[in-house]
C-alpha positions in Angstrom: -28.5 6.4 -8.4 -28.0 7.8 -11.9 -29.1 11.4 -12.5 -31.4 11.6 -15.5 -31.6 14.5 -17.8 -34.4 16.9 -16.8 -36.6 19.2 -18.9 -34.0 21.0 -20.9 -33.1 18.6 -23.7 -30.2 19.8 -25.8 -30.8 20.5 -29.5 -28.8 17.6 -31.0 -30.8 15.2 -28.9 -33.9 16.2 -30.8 -32.8 14.7 -34.1 -34.2 11.3 -33.5 -30.9 9.7 -34.5 -29.8 8.4 -31.1 -28.7 5.1 -32.8 -27.8 3.9 -36.2 -30.9 2.5 -38.0 -30.6 -1.2 -38.6 -31.1 -0.8 -42.3 -27.9 1.2 -42.9 -25.5 -0.2 -45.5 -22.0 -1.3 -44.6 -20.6 1.8 -46.3 -22.8 4.0 -44.1 -21.7 2.0 -41.0 -18.0 2.3 -42.2 -18.5 6.1 -42.4 -20.0 6.2 -39.0 -17.1 4.3 -37.5 -14.7 6.7 -39.2 -16.7 9.6 -37.7 -16.3 8.1 -34.2 -12.7 7.3 -34.9 -11.8 10.8 -36.1 -14.1 12.9 -33.9 -12.5 15.9 -32.2 -13.6 18.1 -29.3 -16.6 20.3 -29.9 -16.4 23.9 -28.5 -20.2 24.0 -28.3 -20.4 21.3 -25.6 -18.1 22.2 -22.7 -18.8 22.0 -18.9 -16.8 24.0 -16.4 -16.7 21.7 -13.3 -17.3 22.8 -9.8 -17.8 19.8 -7.5 -19.6 17.8 -10.3 -20.4 14.2 -9.4 -21.1 11.2 -11.7 -22.3 7.9 -10.3 -21.7 4.7 -12.3 -22.8 1.6 -10.5 -20.7 1.4 -7.3 -18.2 4.1 -8.3 -18.3 7.9 -7.7 -16.4 10.1 -10.1 -15.9 13.6 -8.6 -14.8 16.4 -10.9 -13.7 18.9 -8.3 -12.5 21.6 -10.7 -11.5 21.9 -14.3 -13.3 21.3 -17.6 -15.1 18.5 -19.4 -14.8 18.8 -23.2 -17.3 16.7 -25.2 -16.4 15.4 -28.6 -18.5 16.1 -31.6 -21.7 14.1 -31.5 -21.9 11.2 -33.8 -25.4 10.6 -35.4 -27.1 12.7 -32.8 -25.3 11.6 -29.6 -22.3 12.5 -27.5 -20.2 9.4 -27.1 -16.9 10.6 -25.8 -15.4 13.3 -23.5 -12.1 14.6 -22.1 -11.5 16.1 -18.7 -8.6 18.2 -17.5 -8.4 19.5 -13.9 -8.6 18.0 -10.4 -10.7 14.9 -9.8 -11.3 12.1 -7.3 -12.5 8.6 -8.1 -13.9 6.3 -5.4 -15.1 2.7 -5.7 -16.7 0.7 -2.8 -18.0 -2.8 -2.5 -20.1 -4.9 -0.1 -18.6 -8.1 -1.4 -16.1 -9.6 1.0 -13.8 -11.0 -1.6 -13.8 -7.7 -3.6 -13.1 -5.8 -0.3 -10.2 -8.1 0.3 -8.8 -7.3 -3.1 -9.2 -3.6 -2.7 -7.5 -3.8 0.6 -4.7 -5.8 -0.9 -3.9 -3.1 -3.4 -4.9 0.1 -1.8 -4.7 -0.7 1.9 -8.3 0.2 2.4 -11.7 -1.4 1.7 -12.3 1.2 -1.0 -10.3 2.4 -4.0 -9.6 6.1 -4.0 -7.8 7.6 -7.0 -6.8 11.2 -7.6 -6.6 12.2 -11.3 -5.7 15.2 -13.4 -6.9 13.9 -16.7 -9.6 11.6 -17.8 -10.9 10.3 -21.2 -14.2 8.5 -21.3 -16.4 6.8 -23.8 -20.0 5.9 -23.3 -23.3 4.7 -24.7 -25.2 5.0 -21.4 -26.8 8.2 -20.0 -23.5 9.8 -19.0 -24.1 13.0 -21.0 -27.6 13.4 -19.7 -26.5 12.8 -16.1 -23.8 15.5 -16.3 -25.9 17.9 -18.2 -28.7 17.7 -15.7 -26.4 19.2 -13.1 -24.4 21.6 -15.2 -25.7 22.7 -18.7 -22.9 22.6 -21.3 -22.0 25.9 -23.0 -19.8 27.2 -25.8 -16.2 27.9 -25.0 -13.1 28.3 -27.1 -11.0 25.2 -26.9 -7.5 26.4 -27.5 -4.8 24.4 -29.2 -3.5 23.1 -25.9 -6.7 21.3 -24.8 -7.2 19.8 -28.2 -3.6 18.6 -28.4 -3.7 17.1 -24.9 -7.0 15.3 -25.6 -5.7 13.9 -28.9 -2.4 12.8 -27.2 -4.3 11.1 -24.4 -6.6 9.2 -26.8 -3.7 8.2 -29.0 -1.8 7.0 -26.0 -4.7 4.7 -25.1 -4.7 3.3 -28.6 -1.0 2.5 -28.2 -1.5 0.8 -24.8 -4.5 -1.4 -25.4 -5.5 -4.0 -28.0 -9.2 -3.3 -27.3 -10.7 -0.8 -29.8 -13.1 1.4 -27.8 -14.3 3.1 -31.0 -15.5 -0.2 -32.4 -17.1 -0.9 -29.0 -19.1 2.3 -29.2 -20.2 1.4 -32.8 -21.3 -2.0 -31.6 -23.8 -0.5 -29.2 -25.0 2.0 -31.7 -25.8 -0.8 -34.2 -27.4 -3.0 -31.6 -29.6 -0.3 -30.1 -30.1 -2.6 -27.2 -29.5 -0.1 -24.4 -26.4 -2.0 -23.3 -25.2 1.0 -21.3 -21.4 0.9 -21.9 -19.2 3.3 -19.9 -15.4 3.4 -19.8 -13.1 6.0 -18.3 -9.3 6.3 -18.3 -8.0 8.1 -15.3 -4.5 9.5 -15.2 -3.1 10.9 -11.9 0.4 12.1 -10.9 1.5 8.6 -10.0 -1.0 6.0 -11.2 -3.3 5.3 -14.1 -6.6 3.4 -14.0 -9.4 2.2 -16.3 -12.9 1.8 -14.9 -15.4 0.0 -17.0 -19.1 -0.8 -17.0 -19.9 -3.2 -19.8 -23.1 -5.3 -19.7 -21.7 -7.5 -22.5 -18.9 -8.8 -20.3 -19.1 -11.8 -17.9 -18.4 -9.4 -15.0 -19.4 -6.0 -16.2 -17.8 -3.8 -13.6 -14.1 -3.6 -13.4 -11.3 -1.3 -12.1 -7.8 -2.0 -13.5 -4.6 -0.2 -12.5 -2.4 0.3 -15.5 1.3 -0.3 -15.8 3.7 -0.4 -18.7 5.0 -3.6 -20.3 8.7 -3.8 -21.0 10.0 -3.1 -24.5 6.6 -2.1 -25.9 4.0 0.6 -25.7 1.4 -1.9 -24.6 0.0 -1.7 -21.1 0.0 -4.3 -18.3 -2.5 -4.2 -15.5 -3.7 -5.5 -12.2 -7.4 -6.0 -11.5 -8.4 -4.2 -8.4 -12.1 -4.9 -8.7 -14.2 -7.1 -11.1 -17.8 -8.1 -10.5 -21.3 -8.3 -11.7 -23.6 -5.5 -10.3 -25.7 -6.3 -7.2 -29.0 -8.1 -7.9 -28.0 -9.0 -11.5 -30.3 -11.9 -12.3 -29.4 -12.9 -15.9 -26.0 -14.0 -17.3 -24.3 -11.5 -19.6 -25.1 -11.4 -23.3 -21.6 -10.3 -24.5 -20.8 -13.7 -26.1 -22.7 -13.4 -29.3 -22.6 -16.9 -30.8 -21.5 -20.6 -30.4 -19.1 -22.0 -32.9 -19.9 -25.6 -33.7 -17.2 -26.3 -36.3 -14.1 -24.6 -37.7 -12.6 -25.7 -41.0 -9.1 -24.3 -41.3 -6.9 -24.4 -44.4 -3.4 -23.5 -43.2 -0.4 -22.7 -45.4 3.1 -22.1 -44.0 5.6 -20.7 -46.5 8.7 -22.4 -44.9 9.7 -19.3 -43.0 7.6 -17.3 -40.7 4.5 -16.5 -42.7 1.1 -18.1 -42.1 -1.9 -17.9 -44.3 -5.3 -19.3 -43.2 -8.7 -19.7 -44.8 -11.2 -20.3 -42.0 -14.8 -21.4 -42.5 -16.6 -21.1 -39.2 -20.1 -22.6 -38.6 -21.8 -20.8 -35.7 -25.2 -20.2 -34.2 -26.2 -16.7 -33.1 -27.4 -16.4 -29.5 -29.4 -13.2 -29.8 -31.6 -11.4 -32.3 -30.5 -8.4 -34.3 -26.8 -8.8 -33.6 -24.8 -7.2 -36.4 -21.3 -6.8 -35.0 -19.0 -9.3 -33.3 -15.5 -9.0 -31.9 -13.3 -11.9 -32.9 -10.2 -13.1 -31.0 -7.3 -13.2 -33.4 -3.6 -12.3 -33.0 -3.1 -8.6 -34.1 -0.3 -9.6 -36.4 -2.8 -11.7 -38.5 -4.4 -9.3 -41.0 -7.8 -10.2 -42.5 -8.1 -10.0 -46.3 -11.6 -11.3 -46.8 -14.7 -11.8 -44.6 -17.8 -13.3 -46.2 -21.1 -14.5 -44.6 -23.0 -17.3 -46.1 -20.7 -17.5 -49.1 -22.0 -14.4 -50.8 -22.3 -11.5 -48.3 -19.2 -9.5 -47.8 -18.7 -8.2 -44.3 -17.0 -5.0 -43.1 -13.9 -5.7 -41.0 -12.5 -3.2 -38.4 -8.9 -4.0 -37.7 -6.5 -1.1 -36.9 -2.7 -1.1 -37.0 -1.3 -4.2 -35.3 0.7 -2.0 -32.9 -2.4 0.0 -31.7 -6.0 -0.9 -30.8 -6.0 -3.9 -33.1 -8.9 -5.9 -31.8 -10.8 -7.4 -34.8 -14.5 -6.6 -35.2 -16.8 -8.0 -38.0 -19.9 -6.1 -39.1 -22.4 -8.2 -41.0 -24.4 -7.0 -44.0 -27.7 -7.4 -42.0 -28.7 -8.2 -38.4 -28.3 -11.9 -37.4 -31.1 -13.8 -35.8 -31.1 -16.0 -32.7 -30.8 -19.8 -33.1 -30.0 -19.6 -36.8 -26.8 -21.2 -38.2 -24.4 -19.2 -40.2 -21.2 -19.7 -42.1 -18.4 -17.1 -41.8 -15.4 -17.3 -44.1 -12.2 -15.4 -43.1 -9.0 -15.3 -45.1 -6.1 -13.8 -43.1 -2.3 -14.0 -43.0 0.7 -12.7 -41.0 4.4 -13.2 -40.3 4.7 -13.0 -36.5 2.9 -16.2 -35.4 5.8 -18.5 -36.3 9.4 -17.6 -35.5 12.3 -19.3 -37.2 15.1 -19.9 -34.6 17.4 -21.9 -36.8 18.1 -25.6 -37.5 14.6 -26.2 -38.7 13.3 -25.2 -35.3 10.2 -23.0 -35.2 8.4 -21.3 -32.3 4.6 -21.1 -32.5 4.1 -17.7 -30.8 0.3 -17.1 -30.9 -0.8 -20.5 -29.9 -4.3 -19.8 -28.7 -5.1 -16.9 -31.1 -3.9 -18.1 -34.5 -7.4 -19.2 -35.3 -10.6 -17.1 -34.9 -13.0 -17.5 -32.0 -15.8 -15.4 -30.6 -14.8 -16.2 -27.0 -11.5 -16.1 -25.2 -9.5 -19.3 -25.7 -10.5 -22.4 -23.9 -14.1 -21.4 -23.4 -16.0 -22.4 -26.6 -15.8 -26.1 -27.5 -16.0 -26.9 -31.2 -15.1 -29.5 -33.8 -12.0 -28.7 -35.9 -11.0 -29.9 -39.3 -7.5 -28.6 -40.3 -5.5 -29.0 -43.5 -1.9 -27.9 -43.6 0.4 -27.1 -46.5 4.1 -26.8 -45.7 7.4 -27.1 -47.6 8.4 -30.7 -48.4 10.7 -32.1 -45.7 9.1 -30.2 -42.8 6.5 -31.8 -40.5 3.3 -30.5 -38.9 2.1 -32.0 -35.6 -1.5 -31.0 -34.9 -4.4 -31.5 -32.6 -6.9 -34.0 -33.8 -6.4 -37.3 -35.6 -4.4 -37.3 -38.8 -6.8 -38.4 -41.6 -4.1 -38.5 -44.3 -0.8 -37.1 -45.3 0.8 -36.8 -48.8 3.5 -35.0 -50.8 2.9 -33.2 -54.0 5.6 -31.3 -55.8 7.6 -29.1 -53.4 5.0 -29.3 -50.7 3.8 -31.7 -48.0 0.1 -31.9 -47.0 -1.7 -33.3 -44.0 -5.3 -33.3 -42.9 -6.5 -33.5 -39.3 -10.0 -34.0 -37.8 -11.1 -33.8 -34.2 -13.3 -36.7 -33.2 -14.9 -34.6 -30.4 -15.2 -31.0 -29.4 -12.0 -29.2 -28.5 -11.6 -25.8 -26.7 -8.4 -25.0 -28.6 -6.6 -26.2 -31.6 -2.9 -25.9 -32.4 0.1 -27.3 -34.2 3.9 -27.6 -33.9 6.2 -27.3 -36.9 9.7 -28.2 -37.8 12.0 -31.2 -38.7 11.7 -34.0 -36.1 12.7 -37.5 -35.3 10.1 -39.8 -33.8 9.9 -42.2 -30.9 6.8 -44.3 -30.1 5.5 -45.8 -26.9 2.4 -47.9 -27.8 0.3 -50.0 -25.5 -3.3 -51.1 -25.4 -4.6 -47.8 -23.9 -2.8 -45.0 -25.7 -0.1 -44.4 -28.3 2.4 -41.8 -27.3 4.4 -40.4 -30.3 7.3 -38.3 -29.1 9.0 -35.9 -31.6 12.3 -34.2 -31.0 14.1 -31.7 -33.3 16.8 -33.2 -35.4 19.1 -30.1 -35.1 19.9 -27.5 -32.5 18.4 -24.1 -32.7 20.8 -21.2 -33.4 21.3 -20.4 -29.7 22.1 -24.0 -28.7 24.3 -24.5 -31.8 26.3 -21.4 -30.7 26.8 -22.8 -27.2 27.9 -26.1 -28.7 30.4 -24.3 -30.9 31.8 -22.5 -27.9 32.2 -25.8 -26.1 33.8 -27.4 -29.1 36.4 -24.7 -29.4 37.3 -24.5 -25.7 38.9 -27.6 -24.2 39.3 -26.0 -20.8 35.6 -25.3 -20.7 34.8 -28.9 -21.7 37.0 -30.0 -18.8 35.5 -27.5 -16.3 31.9 -28.6 -17.3 32.8 -32.2 -17.8 30.7 -31.9 -20.9 31.3 -33.1 -24.4 29.8 -31.1 -27.3 27.9 -34.2 -28.7 26.0 -34.4 -25.4 24.1 -31.2 -26.4 21.3 -33.1 -28.2 17.7 -33.8 -27.5 17.1 -36.4 -30.1 18.2 -39.5 -28.1 16.0 -38.5 -25.1 12.8 -38.7 -27.1 12.2 -42.4 -26.3 12.6 -41.7 -22.6 10.0 -38.8 -22.8 7.6 -41.1 -24.6 7.9 -43.8 -21.9 7.5 -41.3 -19.1 4.4 -39.8 -20.8 2.9 -43.2 -21.3 3.5 -44.1 -17.6 1.8 -40.9 -16.6 -1.2 -41.6 -18.8 -1.6 -45.1 -17.3 -1.4 -43.6 -13.7 -4.0 -41.0 -14.4 -6.3 -43.6 -16.0 -6.1 -45.5 -12.7 -6.9 -42.5 -10.6 -9.3 -40.6 -12.8 -10.7 -43.1 -15.3 -10.5 -43.4 -19.1 -10.9 -40.4 -21.4 -11.6 -40.3 -25.2 -7.9 -39.9 -26.0 -6.0 -42.9 -27.4 -3.2 -41.0 -29.2 -1.0 -38.2 -27.8 1.8 -36.4 -29.6 4.5 -35.1 -27.4 6.6 -32.5 -29.2 9.8 -30.5 -28.5 9.6 -26.8 -28.8 12.7 -24.6 -28.8 11.9 -22.6 -25.8 13.2 -23.4 -22.3 10.6 -21.6 -20.1 7.4 -23.6 -20.2 5.4 -26.5 -21.5 1.8 -26.5 -22.7 -0.9 -29.0 -23.4 -3.4 -28.9 -26.3 -5.9 -31.7 -27.1 -3.8 -34.7 -28.2 -0.8 -32.4 -28.6 1.8 -31.4 -25.9 4.6 -28.9 -26.2 7.6 -29.5 -24.0 10.6 -27.2 -23.6 13.9 -28.5 -25.1 15.2 -28.7 -21.5 12.7 -31.5 -20.8 14.6 -33.7 -23.4 18.1 -33.0 -22.1 19.8 -35.6 -20.0 19.5 -34.3 -16.4 23.2 -34.4 -15.9 23.7 -32.1 -18.9 21.3 -29.6 -17.4 23.2 -29.8 -14.1 26.6 -29.3 -15.7 25.4 -26.4 -17.8 23.7 -24.7 -14.8 21.9 -22.1 -16.9 19.4 -24.8 -18.1 18.2 -26.2 -14.8 14.8 -27.8 -14.4 12.1 -25.2 -14.8 9.4 -26.7 -12.7 8.8 -28.8 -9.5 11.1 -31.8 -9.7 10.9 -31.9 -13.5 7.2 -32.4 -13.5 6.5 -30.6 -16.8 5.8 -33.6 -18.9 3.4 -35.4 -16.4 1.7 -32.1 -15.7 0.9 -31.5 -19.3 -0.2 -35.1 -19.9 -2.7 -34.5 -17.0 -4.3 -31.7 -18.9 -5.7 -34.2 -21.3 -8.1 -34.8 -18.4 -8.2 -31.4 -16.8 -8.9 -28.8 -19.6 -9.3 -31.0 -22.6 -11.8 -33.6 -21.3 -13.4 -31.6 -18.5 -13.6 -28.0 -19.6 -13.9 -24.7 -17.7 -14.9 -21.3 -19.1 -14.2 -18.9 -16.3 -11.0 -17.6 -14.7 -12.7 -18.4 -11.4 -12.5 -22.1 -12.2 -9.1 -22.4 -13.6 -7.8 -24.0 -10.5 -9.9 -27.0 -11.5 -7.5 -27.4 -14.4 -4.1 -26.2 -13.2 -4.4 -27.3 -9.6 -5.7 -30.7 -10.6 -2.9 -31.1 -13.2 -0.3 -30.2 -10.6 -1.6 -32.7 -8.1 -1.8 -35.3 -10.9 2.0 -34.9 -11.2 2.3 -35.6 -7.5 0.2 -38.8 -7.9 2.5 -39.8 -10.8 5.6 -39.3 -8.6 4.0 -41.5 -5.9 3.2 -44.2 -8.4 6.5 -44.0 -10.3 9.0 -43.0 -7.7 7.5 -44.0 -4.4 6.2 -42.2 -1.3 9.4 -40.3 -0.5 9.2 -38.5 -3.8 5.5 -37.8 -3.2 6.1 -36.4 0.3 8.9 -34.3 -0.9 6.7 -32.9 -3.7 3.9 -32.0 -1.3 6.4 -30.4 1.1 7.7 -28.2 -1.7 4.1 -27.2 -2.6 3.6 -26.3 1.1 6.7 -24.2 1.1 5.8 -22.4 -2.1 2.3 -21.5 -0.8 3.7 -20.0 2.3 6.8 -18.3 0.7 7.1 -14.6 1.0 6.0 -12.7 -2.1 4.2 -9.4 -2.6 5.2 -6.7 0.0 6.8 -9.4 2.1 3.5 -11.2 2.7 3.0 -15.0 2.3 2.0 -16.1 -1.2 -1.3 -17.5 0.1 -2.4 -14.0 1.2 -2.4 -12.8 -2.5 -6.1 -14.0 -2.4 -8.4 -17.0 -2.8 -7.6 -19.3 -5.6 -11.1 -18.6 -6.9 -9.7 -15.3 -8.1 -7.6 -17.1 -10.8 -5.7 -14.7 -13.0 -6.6 -11.8 -10.7 -3.9 -13.0 -8.2 -1.4 -11.4 -10.6 -0.3 -7.9 -9.9 2.2 -5.4 -11.3 4.5 -6.3 -8.4 3.7 -10.0 -8.5 3.2 -10.9 -12.2 3.3 -14.6 -11.4 0.8 -14.5 -8.5 -1.4 -16.6 -10.7 0.9 -19.6 -9.9 -0.9 -19.9 -6.6 -3.8 -21.7 -8.3 -1.3 -24.4 -9.4 0.1 -25.1 -6.0 -2.7 -24.3 -3.6 -5.2 -25.8 -6.1 -3.2 -29.0 -5.9 -3.2 -29.0 -2.2 -7.0 -28.5 -2.0 -7.4 -31.8 -4.0 -4.8 -33.5 -1.8 -6.7 -32.5 1.4 -9.9 -34.0 0.0 -8.1 -37.1 -0.9 -6.6 -37.5 2.6 -10.0 -36.9 4.2 -11.3 -39.8 2.1 -8.3 -42.1 2.5 -8.7 -45.3 4.4 -5.5 -45.6 6.4 -6.4 -49.0 7.8 -6.6 -50.6 4.4 -4.3 -48.1 2.7 -7.1 -47.5 0.2 -7.7 -44.7 -2.2 -11.0 -46.2 -3.4 -13.2 -43.3 -2.2 -11.0 -40.7 -3.8 -10.7 -42.7 -7.0 -14.5 -43.1 -7.2 -15.1 -39.4 -6.7 -12.6 -38.4 -9.4 -13.9 -41.0 -11.9 -17.4 -39.7 -11.3 -16.2 -36.2 -11.9 -14.6 -37.1 -15.3 -17.6 -39.2 -16.3 -20.1 -36.5 -15.5 -18.3 -33.7 -17.1 -16.5 -35.3 -20.0 -16.9 -32.9 -22.9 -18.8 -30.4 -20.7 -18.0 -27.1 -19.0 -17.6 -27.5 -15.2 -17.5 -25.0 -12.4 -16.3 -24.8 -8.8 -19.9 -25.1 -7.7 -20.3 -28.3 -9.7 -17.2 -29.8 -8.0 -18.5 -28.8 -4.6 -21.8 -30.5 -5.2 -19.9 -33.7 -6.3 -17.7 -33.5 -3.2 -20.8 -33.2 -1.0 -22.3 -36.3 -2.5 -19.1 -38.4 -2.1 -18.5 -37.2 1.4 -22.2 -37.7 2.3 -22.0 -34.3 4.1 -22.2 -30.6 3.4 -18.7 -29.5 2.6 -19.4 -25.8 2.2 -17.1 -25.0 5.1 -14.2 -26.6 3.3 -14.7 -24.6 0.1 -15.2 -21.5 2.1 -11.9 -21.9 3.8 -9.7 -23.3 1.1 -11.2 -22.1 -2.3 -12.9 -18.8 -1.3 -10.6 -18.0 1.7 -6.9 -17.3 2.3 -6.3 -18.7 5.8 -3.5 -21.2 6.5 -3.5 -22.6 10.1 -0.6 -23.0 12.4 -1.0 -26.1 14.6 0.8 -26.3 17.9 0.8 -29.8 19.4 2.3 -32.1 22.0 1.5 -35.4 23.7 1.9 -37.3 27.0 2.6 -41.0 27.2 1.7 -42.9 30.4 1.8 -46.6 31.2 -1.2 -47.9 33.1 -1.0 -50.6 35.8 -2.6 -53.1 33.4 0.5 -52.7 31.2 -1.0 -50.9 28.3 -0.3 -47.2 27.4 -2.3 -44.1 27.1 -1.3 -41.4 24.6 -2.8 -38.0 25.3 -2.7 -35.8 22.3 -3.2 -32.0 22.5 -3.4 -29.6 19.6 -4.5 -26.0 19.1 -4.7 -23.7 16.0 -3.5 -20.2 15.4 -3.6 -17.6 12.6 -7.1 -18.4 11.2 -10.7 -17.2 11.9 -12.4 -18.7 14.9 -14.8 -20.8 12.7 -11.9 -22.4 10.8 -12.0 -26.2 11.2 -10.0 -29.2 9.9 -9.5 -32.8 10.9 -5.8 -33.4 11.5 -4.6 -37.1 11.3 -1.8 -38.4 13.7 0.1 -41.6 13.1 1.2 -43.6 16.2 4.0 -45.9 15.1 4.9 -49.2 16.8 7.7 -51.6 16.1 5.4 -53.8 14.1 2.8 -51.4 12.7 0.9 -48.2 13.2 -2.4 -46.7 14.2 -4.0 -43.5 12.8 -6.3 -41.2 14.8 -7.8 -37.9 14.0 -8.4 -34.7 15.9 -10.8 -32.1 14.5 -9.9 -28.6 15.6 -12.2 -25.6 15.6 -11.6 -22.2 17.2 -8.7 -21.2 19.4 -9.2 -23.6 22.3 -7.0 -26.7 22.5 -8.4 -30.1 21.6 -7.3 -33.2 23.4 -7.8 -36.9 22.8 -6.7 -40.0 24.7 -5.8 -43.2 22.8 -5.2 -46.5 24.6 -2.4 -48.6 23.0 -1.7 -52.2 23.8 2.0 -51.6 23.0 4.4 -48.8 23.7 4.4 -46.3 20.8 7.7 -45.9 19.0 6.9 -42.4 17.7 4.0 -40.1 17.0 3.8 -38.2 13.6 1.4 -35.3 13.3 -0.3 -34.4 10.0 0.8 -37.5 8.3 1.3 -37.4 4.5 1.1 -33.6 4.9 -2.7 -34.1 4.9 -3.5 -30.5 5.8 -1.9 -27.4 4.4 -0.5 -25.8 7.5 2.5 -25.0 9.5 2.9 -27.4 12.4 5.2 -27.2 15.4 5.8 -28.9 18.7 4.6 -26.9 21.8 4.9 -27.3 25.5 
């Protein structure tokens, strides 16, 4: 329960200026922002704390002793405060998944944090709640308190991209009672940020803060993130839907990018006057104009500090009206020149402006590029035309449907083409080596002994001749996925080399592959340092699969990312089965199983990091790649569904294929959720599959199966196989069907045992012939550990 201010209203709350009047000019709003930005502590508003409690949602902030210093009020309201002393923070939750996360990080079902400093910003009734318990008074600040508060605030500006000062201004302009509250807690050993923000998808969050290497920026692990109990409406934080982005892009031949963006959007709420825009901090806005004539006010601090971009419109926007916003911006850190006409595109998802995080707001893109003559741009969309003029090359690209992201690659390439009736695959490889690879080649050229030791000739260090192979493999993967998942509205894909070794990435119609994906495998083996970076070299077929999962069927929440990454990982497994046979497929699934059960954080198995429904929240400071679990376990979830639908008698995938084609057809060009997929699974199984999703998507258990069998010949000459199996290590209500294959000299039979609880399950099978062998959990049908028992 929040404590509301009682009868003693303080003088500056009588001014009638609790918010900024909607009719203020941009200059007045700019002045107000600077007032918030530059506000200092106010000696007239100080609270000496003695067991002072503040309740915000499901968190209790206990100021045991010390002092709260409020900042100077801005337009009649206190909006910030600084605390120095001894304090305790406690957060609880009744949600099982959130209790699991709290226990994972803190060892308890609650988060308890001791702090000695706190800085907080708010537009809710925080001041009233504290003042109702202890009335503020005047007190000399002293230089130390002011300096410590200023240092704390500046440190936060260095650590976070978010601009909390602009966030305070946004609520003041909106005057919608949003009730924002954020507190930064610093203790002797750990730092945290607790936030209540009704504009966010999940408005309550607790994040532990760590430091990123080689920068002042902060890294974090999410201990808690949820909507408040009984919340009935979705959040209103996303202000508008973009329908079309026209981007005029100029690259100067080096590392500088300049863009003119014309964004058509529809506002989602009345009287919104201020939006945050996702754009790389290095890209600096020069012009912002609404409806071609109205200049906007941009808030964009130093790129090294709280650099989030906010746009303030000349007047409040209205719901369901269409608007045009023109932004002109430029910067020199989005493209990196690594030599040999090789360029790295660094800010791939934030080089163009959006109102939402990347991959969540589908829109149509029209992009025009201007680059130095002789260099090539490869882009999302369909190339409408390309031409040269003077010292420059131009190209124009149009998306024929909505995309959730747009991007480009850039450099000097050679081209290989794999064209058939379904899709044309254009593969582009760099014609020269980057500076790093060129240096390695020179070392090998000048050292005959090293050549002999590696059995490697310098001329083998090239990617150009492997482009055709990559195009062929990508085309084969496309055909395999069309068979399993059905057609998609993509009939041309550009596969492009990028001069980084660590990852690949898929954009609509455009795929980035690391240069290692183009090297001959034997060269990678001999060099050693450039070994395959993913499972069995699956990077190309994984990224092709994203043309289905992510760029045809969309998701817009981190909870549902497994529907993209897990499905793409399993798609690669299906490609291996199609292209390389069942041994390669079985080996792939065995490696997935091993990765899921491998030891990770604090010596625990990877699957105990949390349910895959938590998405990015599986990451932690100790396990920054915990998110990878959604790839491998997400793939296994789809595999188990496939195996439960598989007809072993006819060796038929027809039911699984029908389900996946239905999924693609229903949600092509639409945003899909885990709940949507569960409903589709229910329909195709003809049963309620809630238990399956509870266990494998929202749960963490992995069963251990202990099995054995007896074989007896009956007087009639036939045989009786008695199978026995029990499960361990999972809740009593955990259930799964486990298939067994009984092999004969001239065939096989498949039977299934469904196990629930801890009691053994037995089944007798009569066989006309003597079994040759019995194989449990065939095709690794269930994610488990299985062993022979007595």
